C-alpha positions in Angstrom: -10.1 -2.3 -34.1 -6.6 -1.7 -32.7 -6.5 1.0 -30.0 -3.3 2.8 -29.1 -2.2 2.9 -25.5 -2.7 6.3 -23.9 -0.1 7.8 -21.6 -2.0 9.0 -18.5 -0.7 11.0 -15.6 -2.0 12.0 -12.2 -1.8 15.3 -10.4 -1.8 15.3 -6.6 -1.9 18.2 -4.2 -1.3 18.4 -0.4 -1.9 21.5 1.7 0.7 21.2 4.5 3.7 19.1 5.7 1.7 17.5 8.5 1.7 13.7 8.8 -2.0 13.6 7.8 -1.2 15.4 4.6 1.9 13.2 3.9 -0.4 10.2 4.3 -2.9 11.9 2.0 -0.3 12.4 -0.6 0.8 8.7 -0.4 -2.9 7.7 -0.6 -3.5 9.8 -3.7 -0.4 8.4 -5.4 -1.4 4.8 -4.6 -5.0 5.4 -5.7 -4.2 7.0 -9.1 -1.4 4.5 -9.8 -3.7 1.6 -9.2 -6.6 3.3 -11.1 -4.4 4.0 -14.2 -2.8 0.6 -14.1 -6.2 -1.2 -14.1 -7.0 0.2 -17.5 -5.4 -2.0 -20.2 -5.5 0.9 -22.7 -3.5 3.2 -20.4 0.1 3.4 -19.3 1.3 5.5 -16.3 3.2 8.5 -17.6 4.0 9.9 -14.2 2.7 11.4 -11.0 2.9 15.1 -10.6 2.5 16.8 -7.2 2.6 20.2 -5.5 2.0 21.6 -2.1 -1.3 23.4 -2.2 -1.2 26.8 -0.7 -4.6 28.6 -0.8 -4.5 31.3 -3.4 -1.2 30.2 -4.9 -0.8 31.3 -8.5 -0.7 28.5 -11.0 2.7 29.6 -12.2 4.1 28.8 -8.8 2.9 25.3 -8.9 6.0 23.8 -10.5 4.8 20.2 -11.1 1.4 21.5 -12.4 3.4 23.6 -15.0 5.6 20.5 -15.8 2.4 18.5 -16.3 1.0 21.1 -18.7 4.3 21.3 -20.6 4.4 17.5 -20.9 0.9 17.5 -22.2 1.7 20.3 -24.7 4.8 18.3 -25.9 2.7 15.2 -26.5 4.3 13.2 -23.7 0.9 12.7 -22.0 
């Protein structure tokens, strides 16, 4: 049975611009990139990221909205 390759994306959030959070962002990107690439039935469609501000409305999370739009358009 032939399986199609799925386009998979990751969404990362960091809470501040501190060095710890910048390292957290880099760690998240590295983790999800490796995780997705390890699966032979997946291809990395992109990494989406926003700064997490407590109580922020979803519509203000630009990359989250872009991720949803890409999903709705069948890109992911």
